[in-house]
Each structure stands twice: as C-alpha cells, then as structure tokens.
C-alpha positions as CSV (number, residue, x, y, z in Angstrom):
1,M,-8.5,1.5,-2.6
2,N,-8.3,1.7,-6.4
3,K,-6.8,5.2,-6.1
4,M,-3.6,3.9,-4.4
5,C,-0.3,3.1,-6.0
6,G,0.8,-0.5,-6.4
7,V,3.1,-0.4,-3.3
8,H,0.3,1.0,-1.1
9,K,-2.2,-1.6,-2.5
10,A,0.3,-4.5,-1.7
11,A,0.9,-3.1,1.8
12,W,-2.9,-2.8,2.3
13,W,-3.5,-6.4,1.3
14,L,-0.7,-7.8,3.4
15,M,-2.0,-5.9,6.4
16,W,-5.4,-7.5,5.9
17,I,-3.9,-10.9,5.6
18,G,-2.1,-10.3,8.9
19,A,-5.2,-9.0,10.6
20,L,-7.3,-11.9,9.4
21,N,-4.7,-14.4,10.6
22,W,-4.5,-12.8,14.0
23,G,-8.3,-12.6,14.3
24,L,-8.6,-16.3,13.5
25,I,-5.8,-17.1,16.0
26,G,-7.6,-15.1,18.7
27,L,-11.1,-16.4,18.0
28,L,-10.7,-20.0,16.9
29,G,-7.0,-20.8,17.5
30,I,-6.5,-21.3,13.8
31,N,-3.3,-20.0,12.3
32,L,-4.3,-19.7,8.6
33,V,-0.8,-18.9,7.4
34,M,0.7,-22.0,9.1
35,T,-2.2,-24.0,7.7
36,V,-1.6,-22.9,4.2
37,F,2.2,-22.9,4.2
38,G,2.8,-25.6,6.9
39,P,5.0,-27.8,4.8
40,W,7.2,-24.8,4.0
41,P,8.1,-23.0,7.2
42,V,10.5,-20.7,5.4
43,V,7.6,-19.4,3.2
44,E,5.5,-19.0,6.3
45,R,8.2,-16.9,7.9
46,V,8.6,-14.8,4.8
47,V,4.8,-14.1,4.9
48,Y,5.1,-12.9,8.5
49,I,8.1,-10.7,7.6
50,L,6.2,-9.2,4.6
51,V,3.1,-8.4,6.8
52,G,5.4,-6.7,9.4
53,V,7.2,-4.7,6.7
54,A,3.9,-3.7,5.1
55,A,2.6,-2.4,8.5
56,V,5.8,-0.4,9.2
57,F,5.8,1.0,5.6
58,S,2.1,2.1,6.0
59,V,2.8,3.8,9.3
60,F,5.8,5.8,8.0
61,S,5.0,6.4,4.3
62,G,1.9,8.5,4.9
63,K,-0.9,9.0,2.5
64,C,-0.6,7.7,-1.1
65,C,-0.5,10.6,-3.4
66,L,-1.6,8.8,-6.6
67,K,-5.2,9.4,-7.6
68,G,-6.4,7.8,-10.8
69,G,-2.8,7.3,-12.0
70,M,-1.9,11.0,-11.5
71,C,0.0,12.7,-8.8
72,A,-2.5,14.3,-6.5
73,C,-0.1,16.2,-4.2
74,H,-0.5,19.4,-6.1
75,D,3.1,20.1,-5.2
76,E,5.9,20.4,-7.8
77,K,8.4,19.1,-5.2
78,C,6.5,15.9,-4.5
79,G,9.0,13.1,-4.1
80,H,6.4,10.3,-4.3
81,C,5.5,10.6,-8.0
82,G,7.7,10.1,-11.0
83,P,7.7,12.5,-14.0
84,Q,5.1,10.4,-15.8
85,E,2.5,11.0,-13.1
86,K,3.4,14.7,-12.7
87,K,0.8,16.2,-15.1
88,E,-1.3,19.3,-14.8
89,M,-3.9,19.0,-12.1
90,P,-7.5,20.0,-12.6
91,S,-7.1,22.7,-9.8
92,G,-4.4,24.4,-11.8
93,G,-1.5,23.1,-9.8
94,M,1.6,21.5,-11.3
95,G,2.4,23.7,-14.2
96,G,0.3,26.8,-14.1
97,E,-2.9,27.6,-16.0
98,K,-5.8,25.3,-16.6
99,K,-6.4,24.2,-20.1
100,M,-9.9,24.6,-21.5
C-alpha cells in the first residue's frame, strides 16, 4: 500500500472502514459508524457518502501509477502523474536513455 498515491490510499482506508462496519453489522448487529458518530448524524452520513465515493473512485480510477513517488506508467502521455513525478524510469522509459 505504501506505493499508492494519497488519493488511492485514502480510498483504500475508507473502503476498509466501510467493509469493517458492514462486517460488524452482519456478524454482531453493531454499526460502528453510528456508535462513534451517533450524536452527529450529519457526520455519520458524510462518512457513508465518503465510503461510497471511495468505492466508486477505486472501481473507475484503475491502478495507481505512482511507485515510490515516481510515475510508473512508463508512458509519456500518462495523465495521472504531474510533471514532478515524470522522471526518467529505470527501464529507460520517459525520456530516453538510461543514465549510468
């Protein structure tokens, strides 16, 4: 997981929170989100929305292309990475020849 960008990490954690919550509801009848945020139903609802958005994002965004802070797409036309991440790849991609 440490090779994912921040957005993918956040989506990953939110999906685990949702999975844990649904597992507890199914097994023990305990809604952890409601237990934690019971006095604030608006916050509870926001958590549910964020979990749903994270799941949809994960389905449609595809694989995270950041590996160790650098673009790992090996494609100059990658739209996922910014110019800071687009550095020469060890395989010789992104700019030509390998440097020794």
